[in-house]
N, CA, C, O and CB atoms as a CASP TS submission, in Angstrom:
PFRMAT TS
TARGET T0000
AUTHOR 0000-0000-0000
METHOD Language model
MODEL 1
PARENT N/A
ATOM      1  N   MET     1     -12.528   9.371   8.715  1.00  0.00           N
ATOM      2  CA  MET     1     -12.873   8.549   7.581  1.00  0.00           C
ATOM      3  C   MET     1     -11.748   8.641   6.549  1.00  0.00           C
ATOM      4  O   MET     1     -11.258   9.732   6.260  1.00  0.00           O
ATOM      5  CB  MET     1     -14.232   8.983   6.975  1.00  0.00           C
ATOM      6  N   TYR     2     -11.345   7.516   6.004  1.00  0.00           N
ATOM      7  CA  TYR     2     -10.272   7.481   5.022  1.00  0.00           C
ATOM      8  C   TYR     2     -10.711   8.183   3.740  1.00  0.00           C
ATOM      9  O   TYR     2     -11.862   8.069   3.317  1.00  0.00           O
ATOM     10  CB  TYR     2      -9.852   6.029   4.727  1.00  0.00           C
ATOM     11  N   SER     3      -9.784   8.903   3.136  1.00  0.00           N
ATOM     12  CA  SER     3     -10.120   9.669   1.940  1.00  0.00           C
ATOM     13  C   SER     3      -9.118   9.400   0.826  1.00  0.00           C
ATOM     14  O   SER     3      -7.989   9.889   0.877  1.00  0.00           O
ATOM     15  CB  SER     3     -10.168  11.165   2.257  1.00  0.00           C
ATOM     16  N   ASN     4      -9.519   8.629  -0.176  1.00  0.00           N
ATOM     17  CA  ASN     4      -8.657   8.422  -1.334  1.00  0.00           C
ATOM     18  C   ASN     4      -8.411   9.731  -2.070  1.00  0.00           C
ATOM     19  O   ASN     4      -7.308   9.965  -2.566  1.00  0.00           O
ATOM     20  CB  ASN     4      -9.272   7.394  -2.281  1.00  0.00           C
ATOM     21  N   ALA     5      -9.418  10.581  -2.145  1.00  0.00           N
ATOM     22  CA  ALA     5      -9.263  11.846  -2.864  1.00  0.00           C
ATOM     23  C   ALA     5      -8.177  12.696  -2.224  1.00  0.00           C
ATOM     24  O   ALA     5      -7.418  13.358  -2.932  1.00  0.00           O
ATOM     25  CB  ALA     5     -10.590  12.618  -2.894  1.00  0.00           C
ATOM     26  N   GLY     6      -8.089  12.688  -0.911  1.00  0.00           N
ATOM     27  CA  GLY     6      -7.086  13.489  -0.210  1.00  0.00           C
ATOM     28  C   GLY     6      -5.669  13.021  -0.501  1.00  0.00           C
ATOM     29  O   GLY     6      -4.801  13.832  -0.825  1.00  0.00           O
ATOM     30  N   ILE     7      -5.427  11.718  -0.388  1.00  0.00           N
ATOM     31  CA  ILE     7      -4.081  11.204  -0.631  1.00  0.00           C
ATOM     32  C   ILE     7      -3.732  11.293  -2.116  1.00  0.00           C
ATOM     33  O   ILE     7      -2.575  11.523  -2.467  1.00  0.00           O
ATOM     34  CB  ILE     7      -3.963   9.749  -0.141  1.00  0.00           C
ATOM     35  N   ASN     8      -4.716  11.114  -2.980  1.00  0.00           N
ATOM     36  CA  ASN     8      -4.461  11.255  -4.415  1.00  0.00           C
ATOM     37  C   ASN     8      -4.066  12.693  -4.756  1.00  0.00           C
ATOM     38  O   ASN     8      -3.164  12.916  -5.564  1.00  0.00           O
ATOM     39  CB  ASN     8      -5.705  10.838  -5.227  1.00  0.00           C
ATOM     40  N   THR     9      -4.732  13.653  -4.151  1.00  0.00           N
ATOM     41  CA  THR     9      -4.408  15.060  -4.384  1.00  0.00           C
ATOM     42  C   THR     9      -3.013  15.374  -3.864  1.00  0.00           C
ATOM     43  O   THR     9      -2.230  16.028  -4.552  1.00  0.00           O
ATOM     44  CB  THR     9      -5.446  15.976  -3.715  1.00  0.00           C
ATOM     45  N   ALA    10      -2.697  14.918  -2.663  1.00  0.00           N
ATOM     46  CA  ALA    10      -1.372  15.149  -2.093  1.00  0.00           C
ATOM     47  C   ALA    10      -0.295  14.504  -2.957  1.00  0.00           C
ATOM     48  O   ALA    10       0.757  15.101  -3.188  1.00  0.00           O
ATOM     49  CB  ALA    10      -1.299  14.605  -0.660  1.00  0.00           C
ATOM     50  N   GLY    11      -0.553  13.289  -3.434  1.00  0.00           N
ATOM     51  CA  GLY    11       0.405  12.609  -4.302  1.00  0.00           C
ATOM     52  C   GLY    11       0.644  13.373  -5.590  1.00  0.00           C
ATOM     53  O   GLY    11       1.778  13.474  -6.058  1.00  0.00           O
ATOM     54  N   ARG    12      -0.405  13.902  -6.153  1.00  0.00           N
ATOM     55  CA  ARG    12      -0.267  14.671  -7.407  1.00  0.00           C
ATOM     56  C   ARG    12       0.522  15.956  -7.172  1.00  0.00           C
ATOM     57  O   ARG    12       1.333  16.347  -8.012  1.00  0.00           O
ATOM     58  CB  ARG    12      -1.659  15.009  -7.995  1.00  0.00           C
ATOM     59  N   ILE    13       0.294  16.609  -6.049  1.00  0.00           N
ATOM     60  CA  ILE    13       1.053  17.824  -5.718  1.00  0.00           C
ATOM     61  C   ILE    13       2.536  17.488  -5.611  1.00  0.00           C
ATOM     62  O   ILE    13       3.380  18.230  -6.113  1.00  0.00           O
ATOM     63  CB  ILE    13       0.543  18.457  -4.389  1.00  0.00           C
ATOM     64  N   VAL    14       2.856  16.365  -4.955  1.00  0.00           N
ATOM     65  CA  VAL    14       4.252  15.920  -4.850  1.00  0.00           C
ATOM     66  C   VAL    14       4.848  15.726  -6.238  1.00  0.00           C
ATOM     67  O   VAL    14       5.980  16.143  -6.486  1.00  0.00           O
ATOM     68  CB  VAL    14       4.351  14.606  -4.036  1.00  0.00           C
ATOM     69  N   GLU    15       4.106  15.100  -7.145  1.00  0.00           N
ATOM     70  CA  GLU    15       4.604  14.865  -8.502  1.00  0.00           C
ATOM     71  C   GLU    15       4.888  16.173  -9.238  1.00  0.00           C
ATOM     72  O   GLU    15       5.940  16.321  -9.859  1.00  0.00           O
ATOM     73  CB  GLU    15       3.599  14.035  -9.294  1.00  0.00           C
ATOM     74  N   VAL    16       3.957  17.116  -9.170  1.00  0.00           N
ATOM     75  CA  VAL    16       4.103  18.387  -9.889  1.00  0.00           C
ATOM     76  C   VAL    16       5.272  19.199  -9.327  1.00  0.00           C
ATOM     77  O   VAL    16       6.094  19.716 -10.084  1.00  0.00           O
ATOM     78  CB  VAL    16       2.798  19.208  -9.803  1.00  0.00           C
ATOM     79  N   VAL    17       5.341  19.306  -8.010  1.00  0.00           N
ATOM     80  CA  VAL    17       6.384  20.123  -7.386  1.00  0.00           C
ATOM     81  C   VAL    17       7.766  19.499  -7.553  1.00  0.00           C
ATOM     82  O   VAL    17       8.741  20.206  -7.811  1.00  0.00           O
ATOM     83  CB  VAL    17       6.081  20.319  -5.904  1.00  0.00           C
ATOM     84  N   SER    18       7.852  18.169  -7.407  1.00  0.00           N
ATOM     85  CA  SER    18       9.163  17.499  -7.468  1.00  0.00           C
ATOM     86  C   SER    18       9.605  17.162  -8.888  1.00  0.00           C
ATOM     87  O   SER    18      10.798  16.992  -9.140  1.00  0.00           O
ATOM     88  CB  SER    18       9.125  16.232  -6.650  1.00  0.00           C
ATOM     89  N   GLY    19       8.658  17.065  -9.816  1.00  0.00           N
ATOM     90  CA  GLY    19       8.980  16.642 -11.165  1.00  0.00           C
ATOM     91  C   GLY    19       9.262  15.151 -11.260  1.00  0.00           C
ATOM     92  O   GLY    19       9.822  14.684 -12.251  1.00  0.00           O
ATOM     93  N   MET    20       8.876  14.405 -10.232  1.00  0.00           N
ATOM     94  CA  MET    20       9.095  12.956 -10.176  1.00  0.00           C
ATOM     95  C   MET    20       7.759  12.256 -10.001  1.00  0.00           C
ATOM     96  O   MET    20       6.780  12.859  -9.560  1.00  0.00           O
ATOM     97  CB  MET    20      10.068  12.577  -9.021  1.00  0.00           C
ATOM     98  N   SER    21       7.729  10.968 -10.355  1.00  0.00           N
ATOM     99  CA  SER    21       6.521  10.205 -10.048  1.00  0.00           C
ATOM    100  C   SER    21       6.424  10.067  -8.528  1.00  0.00           C
ATOM    101  O   SER    21       7.435  10.150  -7.829  1.00  0.00           O
ATOM    102  CB  SER    21       6.537   8.793 -10.749  1.00  0.00           C
ATOM    103  N   TYR    22       5.229   9.859  -8.027  1.00  0.00           N
ATOM    104  CA  TYR    22       5.025   9.704  -6.585  1.00  0.00           C
ATOM    105  C   TYR    22       5.851   8.534  -6.054  1.00  0.00           C
ATOM    106  O   TYR    22       6.478   8.635  -4.999  1.00  0.00           O
ATOM    107  CB  TYR    22       3.528   9.491  -6.267  1.00  0.00           C
ATOM    108  N   GLU    23       5.845   7.413  -6.800  1.00  0.00           N
ATOM    109  CA  GLU    23       6.621   6.231  -6.394  1.00  0.00           C
ATOM    110  C   GLU    23       8.102   6.556  -6.283  1.00  0.00           C
ATOM    111  O   GLU    23       8.740   6.207  -5.290  1.00  0.00           O
ATOM    112  CB  GLU    23       6.415   5.084  -7.391  1.00  0.00           C
ATOM    113  N   ASP    24       8.656   7.222  -7.293  1.00  0.00           N
ATOM    114  CA  ASP    24      10.082   7.553  -7.279  1.00  0.00           C
ATOM    115  C   ASP    24      10.411   8.539  -6.159  1.00  0.00           C
ATOM    116  O   ASP    24      11.433   8.401  -5.487  1.00  0.00           O
ATOM    117  CB  ASP    24      10.507   8.137  -8.632  1.00  0.00           C
ATOM    118  N   PHE    25       9.552   9.523  -5.963  1.00  0.00           N
ATOM    119  CA  PHE    25       9.773  10.500  -4.903  1.00  0.00           C
ATOM    120  C   PHE    25       9.801   9.815  -3.544  1.00  0.00           C
ATOM    121  O   PHE    25      10.704  10.057  -2.744  1.00  0.00           O
ATOM    122  CB  PHE    25       8.686  11.583  -4.932  1.00  0.00           C
ATOM    123  N   MET    26       8.819   8.962  -3.280  1.00  0.00           N
ATOM    124  CA  MET    26       8.758   8.283  -1.981  1.00  0.00           C
ATOM    125  C   MET    26       9.977   7.384  -1.771  1.00  0.00           C
ATOM    126  O   MET    26      10.514   7.317  -0.665  1.00  0.00           O
ATOM    127  CB  MET    26       7.467   7.452  -1.872  1.00  0.00           C
ATOM    128  N   ALA    27      10.417   6.693  -2.826  1.00  0.00           N
ATOM    129  CA  ALA    27      11.601   5.837  -2.710  1.00  0.00           C
ATOM    130  C   ALA    27      12.832   6.677  -2.392  1.00  0.00           C
ATOM    131  O   ALA    27      13.580   6.362  -1.466  1.00  0.00           O
ATOM    132  CB  ALA    27      11.824   5.032  -4.010  1.00  0.00           C
ATOM    133  N   LYS    28      13.043   7.744  -3.156  1.00  0.00           N
ATOM    134  CA  LYS    28      14.246   8.557  -3.000  1.00  0.00           C
ATOM    135  C   LYS    28      14.266   9.342  -1.692  1.00  0.00           C
ATOM    136  O   LYS    28      15.302   9.421  -1.032  1.00  0.00           O
ATOM    137  CB  LYS    28      14.370   9.510  -4.159  1.00  0.00           C
ATOM    138  N   ARG    29      13.136   9.917  -1.317  1.00  0.00           N
ATOM    139  CA  ARG    29      13.115  10.830  -0.173  1.00  0.00           C
ATOM    140  C   ARG    29      12.698  10.195   1.148  1.00  0.00           C
ATOM    141  O   ARG    29      12.923  10.778   2.209  1.00  0.00           O
ATOM    142  CB  ARG    29      12.202  11.953  -0.468  1.00  0.00           C
ATOM    143  N   LEU    30      12.094   9.012   1.099  1.00  0.00           N
ATOM    144  CA  LEU    30      11.621   8.407   2.346  1.00  0.00           C
ATOM    145  C   LEU    30      12.146   6.986   2.545  1.00  0.00           C
ATOM    146  O   LEU    30      12.844   6.712   3.521  1.00  0.00           O
ATOM    147  CB  LEU    30      10.107   8.395   2.371  1.00  0.00           C
ATOM    148  N   PHE    31      11.814   6.093   1.631  1.00  0.00           N
ATOM    149  CA  PHE    31      12.141   4.680   1.832  1.00  0.00           C
ATOM    150  C   PHE    31      13.643   4.410   1.822  1.00  0.00           C
ATOM    151  O   PHE    31      14.149   3.741   2.723  1.00  0.00           O
ATOM    152  CB  PHE    31      11.476   3.846   0.767  1.00  0.00           C
ATOM    153  N   ASP    32      14.359   4.911   0.830  1.00  0.00           N
ATOM    154  CA  ASP    32      15.807   4.673   0.749  1.00  0.00           C
ATOM    155  C   ASP    32      16.557   5.260   1.950  1.00  0.00           C
ATOM    156  O   ASP    32      17.365   4.555   2.555  1.00  0.00           O
ATOM    157  CB  ASP    32      16.363   5.269  -0.546  1.00  0.00           C
ATOM    158  N   PRO    33      16.317   6.530   2.316  1.00  0.00           N
ATOM    159  CA  PRO    33      17.034   7.071   3.476  1.00  0.00           C
ATOM    160  C   PRO    33      16.746   6.319   4.787  1.00  0.00           C
ATOM    161  O   PRO    33      17.588   6.284   5.684  1.00  0.00           O
ATOM    162  CB  PRO    33      16.674   8.528   3.649  1.00  0.00           C
ATOM    163  N   LEU    34      15.570   5.729   4.888  1.00  0.00           N
ATOM    164  CA  LEU    34      15.228   4.985   6.101  1.00  0.00           C
ATOM    165  C   LEU    34      15.673   3.521   6.042  1.00  0.00           C
ATOM    166  O   LEU    34      15.464   2.764   6.990  1.00  0.00           O
ATOM    167  CB  LEU    34      13.732   5.050   6.338  1.00  0.00           C
ATOM    168  N   GLY    35      16.284   3.132   4.928  1.00  0.00           N
ATOM    169  CA  GLY    35      16.743   1.760   4.785  1.00  0.00           C
ATOM    170  C   GLY    35      15.614   0.769   4.553  1.00  0.00           C
ATOM    171  O   GLY    35      15.757  -0.417   4.849  1.00  0.00           O
ATOM    172  N   MET    36      14.504   1.243   4.029  1.00  0.00           N
ATOM    173  CA  MET    36      13.336   0.388   3.786  1.00  0.00           C
ATOM    174  C   MET    36      13.496  -0.271   2.416  1.00  0.00           C
ATOM    175  O   MET    36      12.851   0.126   1.446  1.00  0.00           O
ATOM    176  CB  MET    36      11.998   1.214   3.859  1.00  0.00           C
ATOM    177  N   THR    37      14.361  -1.282   2.350  1.00  0.00           N
ATOM    178  CA  THR    37      14.740  -1.885   1.082  1.00  0.00           C
ATOM    179  C   THR    37      13.703  -2.845   0.520  1.00  0.00           C
ATOM    180  O   THR    37      13.800  -3.232  -0.644  1.00  0.00           O
ATOM    181  CB  THR    37      16.029  -2.599   1.241  1.00  0.00           C
ATOM    182  N   ASP    38      12.721  -3.236   1.307  1.00  0.00           N
ATOM    183  CA  ASP    38      11.714  -4.189   0.843  1.00  0.00           C
ATOM    184  C   ASP    38      10.335  -3.533   0.713  1.00  0.00           C
ATOM    185  O   ASP    38       9.320  -4.224   0.623  1.00  0.00           O
ATOM    186  CB  ASP    38      11.638  -5.382   1.801  1.00  0.00           C
ATOM    187  N   THR    39      10.306  -2.219   0.704  1.00  0.00           N
ATOM    188  CA  THR    39       9.050  -1.483   0.588  1.00  0.00           C
ATOM    189  C   THR    39       8.751  -1.235  -0.883  1.00  0.00           C
ATOM    190  O   THR    39       9.628  -0.809  -1.635  1.00  0.00           O
ATOM    191  CB  THR    39       9.113  -0.143   1.371  1.00  0.00           C
ATOM    192  N   THR    40       7.509  -1.500  -1.297  1.00  0.00           N
ATOM    193  CA  THR    40       7.156  -1.372  -2.706  1.00  0.00           C
ATOM    194  C   THR    40       5.679  -1.036  -2.857  1.00  0.00           C
ATOM    195  O   THR    40       4.885  -1.232  -1.938  1.00  0.00           O
ATOM    196  CB  THR    40       7.490  -2.663  -3.465  1.00  0.00           C
ATOM    197  N   TRP    41       5.332  -0.535  -4.017  1.00  0.00           N
ATOM    198  CA  TRP    41       3.927  -0.274  -4.350  1.00  0.00           C
ATOM    199  C   TRP    41       3.308  -1.473  -5.043  1.00  0.00           C
ATOM    200  O   TRP    41       2.088  -1.635  -5.052  1.00  0.00           O
ATOM    201  CB  TRP    41       3.802   0.970  -5.239  1.00  0.00           C
ATOM    202  N   ARG    42       4.151  -2.311  -5.623  1.00  0.00           N
ATOM    203  CA  ARG    42       3.677  -3.486  -6.364  1.00  0.00           C
ATOM    204  C   ARG    42       4.404  -4.728  -5.867  1.00  0.00           C
ATOM    205  O   ARG    42       5.426  -5.118  -6.432  1.00  0.00           O
ATOM    206  CB  ARG    42       3.890  -3.305  -7.895  1.00  0.00           C
ATOM    207  N   PRO    43       3.882  -5.352  -4.808  1.00  0.00           N
ATOM    208  CA  PRO    43       4.578  -6.503  -4.232  1.00  0.00           C
ATOM    209  C   PRO    43       4.655  -7.692  -5.182  1.00  0.00           C
ATOM    210  O   PRO    43       3.734  -7.961  -5.953  1.00  0.00           O
ATOM    211  CB  PRO    43       3.896  -6.926  -2.960  1.00  0.00           C
ATOM    212  N   THR    44       5.775  -8.388  -5.102  1.00  0.00           N
ATOM    213  CA  THR    44       5.959  -9.611  -5.878  1.00  0.00           C
ATOM    214  C   THR    44       5.175 -10.739  -5.203  1.00  0.00           C
ATOM    215  O   THR    44       4.651 -10.569  -4.102  1.00  0.00           O
ATOM    216  CB  THR    44       7.479  -9.977  -6.003  1.00  0.00           C
ATOM    217  N   ALA    45       5.102 -11.877  -5.865  1.00  0.00           N
ATOM    218  CA  ALA    45       4.414 -13.037  -5.276  1.00  0.00           C
ATOM    219  C   ALA    45       5.070 -13.424  -3.962  1.00  0.00           C
ATOM    220  O   ALA    45       4.374 -13.776  -3.009  1.00  0.00           O
ATOM    221  CB  ALA    45       4.425 -14.238  -6.251  1.00  0.00           C
ATOM    222  N   GLU    46       6.388 -13.368  -3.892  1.00  0.00           N
ATOM    223  CA  GLU    46       7.110 -13.706  -2.656  1.00  0.00           C
ATOM    224  C   GLU    46       6.766 -12.714  -1.536  1.00  0.00           C
ATOM    225  O   GLU    46       6.548 -13.120  -0.395  1.00  0.00           O
ATOM    226  CB  GLU    46       8.641 -13.715  -2.910  1.00  0.00           C
ATOM    227  N   GLN    47       6.718 -11.427  -1.859  1.00  0.00           N
ATOM    228  CA  GLN    47       6.358 -10.425  -0.855  1.00  0.00           C
ATOM    229  C   GLN    47       4.913 -10.601  -0.396  1.00  0.00           C
ATOM    230  O   GLN    47       4.612 -10.413   0.782  1.00  0.00           O
ATOM    231  CB  GLN    47       6.565  -9.010  -1.413  1.00  0.00           C
ATOM    232  N   MET    48       4.019 -10.958  -1.311  1.00  0.00           N
ATOM    233  CA  MET    48       2.611 -11.167  -0.948  1.00  0.00           C
ATOM    234  C   MET    48       2.463 -12.275   0.094  1.00  0.00           C
ATOM    235  O   MET    48       1.588 -12.202   0.957  1.00  0.00           O
ATOM    236  CB  MET    48       1.784 -11.511  -2.197  1.00  0.00           C
ATOM    237  N   LYS    49       3.311 -13.297   0.018  1.00  0.00           N
ATOM    238  CA  LYS    49       3.254 -14.391   0.990  1.00  0.00           C
ATOM    239  C   LYS    49       3.550 -13.904   2.399  1.00  0.00           C
ATOM    240  O   LYS    49       3.082 -14.498   3.370  1.00  0.00           O
ATOM    241  CB  LYS    49       4.236 -15.490   0.608  1.00  0.00           C
ATOM    242  N   ARG    50       4.325 -12.826   2.523  1.00  0.00           N
ATOM    243  CA  ARG    50       4.740 -12.316   3.825  1.00  0.00           C
ATOM    244  C   ARG    50       3.869 -11.182   4.352  1.00  0.00           C
ATOM    245  O   ARG    50       4.091 -10.690   5.458  1.00  0.00           O
ATOM    246  CB  ARG    50       6.151 -11.852   3.746  1.00  0.00           C
ATOM    247  N   MET    51       2.887 -10.770   3.574  1.00  0.00           N
ATOM    248  CA  MET    51       2.043  -9.650   4.003  1.00  0.00           C
ATOM    249  C   MET    51       1.085 -10.058   5.117  1.00  0.00           C
ATOM    250  O   MET    51       0.642 -11.205   5.190  1.00  0.00           O
ATOM    251  CB  MET    51       1.254  -9.100   2.819  1.00  0.00           C
ATOM    252  N   ALA    52       0.778  -9.108   5.970  1.00  0.00           N
ATOM    253  CA  ALA    52      -0.222  -9.345   7.001  1.00  0.00           C
ATOM    254  C   ALA    52      -1.562  -9.637   6.339  1.00  0.00           C
ATOM    255  O   ALA    52      -1.875  -9.094   5.279  1.00  0.00           O
ATOM    256  CB  ALA    52      -0.332  -8.130   7.958  1.00  0.00           C
ATOM    257  N   LYS    53      -2.331 -10.481   6.960  1.00  0.00           N
ATOM    258  CA  LYS    53      -3.647 -10.828   6.420  1.00  0.00           C
ATOM    259  C   LYS    53      -4.720  -9.924   7.013  1.00  0.00           C
ATOM    260  O   LYS    53      -4.576  -9.397   8.117  1.00  0.00           O
ATOM    261  CB  LYS    53      -3.980 -12.306   6.704  1.00  0.00           C
ATOM    262  N   THR    54      -5.786  -9.759   6.262  1.00  0.00           N
ATOM    263  CA  THR    54      -6.952  -9.073   6.789  1.00  0.00           C
ATOM    264  C   THR    54      -8.017 -10.132   7.063  1.00  0.00           C
ATOM    265  O   THR    54      -8.021 -11.199   6.449  1.00  0.00           O
ATOM    266  CB  THR    54      -7.474  -7.971   5.795  1.00  0.00           C
ATOM    267  N   TYR    55      -8.898  -9.826   7.972  1.00  0.00           N
ATOM    268  CA  TYR    55      -9.938 -10.779   8.363  1.00  0.00           C
ATOM    269  C   TYR    55     -11.295 -10.101   8.381  1.00  0.00           C
ATOM    270  O   TYR    55     -11.404  -8.887   8.556  1.00  0.00           O
ATOM    271  CB  TYR    55      -9.631 -11.389   9.741  1.00  0.00           C
ATOM    272  N   ARG    56     -12.323 -10.909   8.195  1.00  0.00           N
ATOM    273  CA  ARG    56     -13.696 -10.411   8.315  1.00  0.00           C
ATOM    274  C   ARG    56     -14.487 -11.405   9.161  1.00  0.00           C
ATOM    275  O   ARG    56     -14.194 -12.601   9.173  1.00  0.00           O
ATOM    276  CB  ARG    56     -14.364 -10.212   6.900  1.00  0.00           C
ATOM    277  N   PRO    57     -15.491 -10.894   9.865  1.00  0.00           N
ATOM    278  CA  PRO    57     -16.286 -11.793  10.713  1.00  0.00           C
ATOM    279  C   PRO    57     -17.212 -12.678   9.887  1.00  0.00           C
ATOM    280  O   PRO    57     -17.735 -12.260   8.854  1.00  0.00           O
ATOM    281  CB  PRO    57     -17.107 -10.985  11.717  1.00  0.00           C
ATOM    282  N   ILE    58     -17.403 -13.893  10.356  1.00  0.00           N
ATOM    283  CA  ILE    58     -18.379 -14.818   9.779  1.00  0.00           C
ATOM    284  C   ILE    58     -19.185 -15.421  10.920  1.00  0.00           C
ATOM    285  O   ILE    58     -18.847 -15.222  12.087  1.00  0.00           O
ATOM    286  CB  ILE    58     -17.680 -15.937   8.925  1.00  0.00           C
ATOM    287  N   ASP    59     -20.215 -16.133  10.608  1.00  0.00           N
ATOM    288  CA  ASP    59     -21.061 -16.783  11.621  1.00  0.00           C
ATOM    289  C   ASP    59     -21.532 -15.796  12.684  1.00  0.00           C
ATOM    290  O   ASP    59     -21.384 -16.034  13.883  1.00  0.00           O
ATOM    291  CB  ASP    59     -20.303 -17.932  12.287  1.00  0.00           C
ATOM    292  N   LYS    60     -22.093 -14.698  12.228  1.00  0.00           N
ATOM    293  CA  LYS    60     -22.617 -13.668  13.133  1.00  0.00           C
ATOM    294  C   LYS    60     -21.565 -13.168  14.113  1.00  0.00           C
ATOM    295  O   LYS    60     -21.859 -12.900  15.278  1.00  0.00           O
ATOM    296  CB  LYS    60     -23.809 -14.207  13.901  1.00  0.00           C
ATOM    297  N   GLY    61     -20.325 -13.047  13.620  1.00  0.00           N
ATOM    298  CA  GLY    61     -19.257 -12.488  14.427  1.00  0.00           C
ATOM    299  C   GLY    61     -18.565 -13.464  15.350  1.00  0.00           C
ATOM    300  O   GLY    61     -17.696 -13.060  16.122  1.00  0.00           O
ATOM    301  N   LYS    62     -18.924 -14.746  15.297  1.00  0.00           N
ATOM    302  CA  LYS    62     -18.311 -15.727  16.191  1.00  0.00           C
ATOM    303  C   LYS    62     -16.935 -16.167  15.708  1.00  0.00           C
ATOM    304  O   LYS    62     -16.080 -16.504  16.527  1.00  0.00           O
ATOM    305  CB  LYS    62     -19.212 -16.935  16.331  1.00  0.00           C
ATOM    306  N   ASP    63     -16.707 -16.170  14.420  1.00  0.00           N
ATOM    307  CA  ASP    63     -15.437 -16.590  13.847  1.00  0.00           C
ATOM    308  C   ASP    63     -14.963 -15.560  12.827  1.00  0.00           C
ATOM    309  O   ASP    63     -15.705 -14.666  12.421  1.00  0.00           O
ATOM    310  CB  ASP    63     -15.566 -17.984  13.195  1.00  0.00           C
ATOM    311  N   LEU    64     -13.708 -15.714  12.429  1.00  0.00           N
ATOM    312  CA  LEU    64     -13.122 -14.841  11.411  1.00  0.00           C
ATOM    313  C   LEU    64     -12.602 -15.683  10.260  1.00  0.00           C
ATOM    314  O   LEU    64     -12.182 -16.825  10.442  1.00  0.00           O
ATOM    315  CB  LEU    64     -11.986 -13.974  12.006  1.00  0.00           C
ATOM    316  N   GLU    65     -12.639 -15.091   9.060  1.00  0.00           N
ATOM    317  CA  GLU    65     -12.014 -15.728   7.913  1.00  0.00           C
ATOM    318  C   GLU    65     -11.056 -14.732   7.283  1.00  0.00           C
ATOM    319  O   GLU    65     -11.328 -13.532   7.243  1.00  0.00           O
ATOM    320  CB  GLU    65     -13.078 -16.218   6.884  1.00  0.00           C
ATOM    321  N   SER    66      -9.928 -15.242   6.790  1.00  0.00           N
ATOM    322  CA  SER    66      -8.967 -14.340   6.139  1.00  0.00           C
ATOM    323  C   SER    66      -9.487 -13.994   4.744  1.00  0.00           C
ATOM    324  O   SER    66     -10.236 -14.752   4.127  1.00  0.00           O
ATOM    325  CB  SER    66      -7.538 -14.994   6.057  1.00  0.00           C
ATOM    326  N   MET    67      -9.067 -12.834   4.276  1.00  0.00           N
ATOM    327  CA  MET    67      -9.473 -12.381   2.959  1.00  0.00           C
ATOM    328  C   MET    67      -8.319 -11.621   2.330  1.00  0.00           C
ATOM    329  O   MET    67      -7.505 -11.033   3.042  1.00  0.00           O
ATOM    330  CB  MET    67     -10.744 -11.500   3.035  1.00  0.00           C
ATOM    331  N   PRO    68      -8.235 -11.623   1.006  1.00  0.00           N
ATOM    332  CA  PRO    68      -7.131 -10.905   0.354  1.00  0.00           C
ATOM    333  C   PRO    68      -7.328  -9.392   0.446  1.00  0.00           C
ATOM    334  O   PRO    68      -8.449  -8.901   0.580  1.00  0.00           O
ATOM    335  CB  PRO    68      -7.010 -11.330  -1.122  1.00  0.00           C
ATOM    336  N   ILE    69      -6.232  -8.681   0.373  1.00  0.00           N
ATOM    337  CA  ILE    69      -6.312  -7.227   0.251  1.00  0.00           C
ATOM    338  C   ILE    69      -6.624  -6.969  -1.210  1.00  0.00           C
ATOM    339  O   ILE    69      -5.742  -7.068  -2.062  1.00  0.00           O
ATOM    340  CB  ILE    69      -4.969  -6.495   0.718  1.00  0.00           C
ATOM    341  N   SER    70      -7.856  -6.644  -1.501  1.00  0.00           N
ATOM    342  CA  SER    70      -8.363  -6.665  -2.877  1.00  0.00           C
ATOM    343  C   SER    70      -7.563  -5.871  -3.901  1.00  0.00           C
ATOM    344  O   SER    70      -7.348  -6.396  -4.993  1.00  0.00           O
ATOM    345  CB  SER    70      -9.733  -6.162  -2.881  1.00  0.00           C
ATOM    346  N   PRO    71      -7.105  -4.651  -3.638  1.00  0.00           N
ATOM    347  CA  PRO    71      -6.334  -3.977  -4.682  1.00  0.00           C
ATOM    348  C   PRO    71      -5.047  -4.722  -5.035  1.00  0.00           C
ATOM    349  O   PRO    71      -4.602  -4.662  -6.181  1.00  0.00           O
ATOM    350  CB  PRO    71      -6.001  -2.568  -4.244  1.00  0.00           C
ATOM    351  N   LEU    72      -4.446  -5.415  -4.082  1.00  0.00           N
ATOM    352  CA  LEU    72      -3.226  -6.162  -4.355  1.00  0.00           C
ATOM    353  C   LEU    72      -3.525  -7.506  -4.983  1.00  0.00           C
ATOM    354  O   LEU    72      -2.734  -7.998  -5.787  1.00  0.00           O
ATOM    355  CB  LEU    72      -2.431  -6.355  -3.084  1.00  0.00           C
ATOM    356  N   ALA    73      -4.644  -8.108  -4.636  1.00  0.00           N
ATOM    357  CA  ALA    73      -4.989  -9.432  -5.157  1.00  0.00           C
ATOM    358  C   ALA    73      -5.289  -9.382  -6.646  1.00  0.00           C
ATOM    359  O   ALA    73      -5.181 -10.404  -7.323  1.00  0.00           O
ATOM    360  CB  ALA    73      -6.186 -10.002  -4.407  1.00  0.00           C
ATOM    361  N   GLN    74      -5.662  -8.223  -7.177  1.00  0.00           N
ATOM    362  CA  GLN    74      -6.021  -8.113  -8.585  1.00  0.00           C
ATOM    363  C   GLN    74      -4.809  -8.043  -9.490  1.00  0.00           C
ATOM    364  O   GLN    74      -4.965  -8.141 -10.707  1.00  0.00           O
ATOM    365  CB  GLN    74      -6.879  -6.903  -8.803  1.00  0.00           C
ATOM    366  N   ARG    75      -3.626  -7.881  -8.964  1.00  0.00           N
ATOM    367  CA  ARG    75      -2.413  -7.715  -9.787  1.00  0.00           C
ATOM    368  C   ARG    75      -1.875  -9.025 -10.229  1.00  0.00           C
ATOM    369  O   ARG    75      -0.862  -9.073 -10.927  1.00  0.00           O
ATOM    370  CB  ARG    75      -1.344  -6.968  -9.037  1.00  0.00           C
TER
END
């Protein structure tokens, strides 16, 4: 089961130990060294157009409809 509390705790530990924000730490230590130049925590409108879609079943599971990724759609 996914746990927001777990990742939030791990992120906070990274911030305290590194003295950097979680976003900055991940960029410097993971994304930049891997050449992940288009990776972000806050996608632009252009990046949102390219994101994978999520789907949910409708009509008793016979069809699917796309839906926004809600935490990103609110920005």
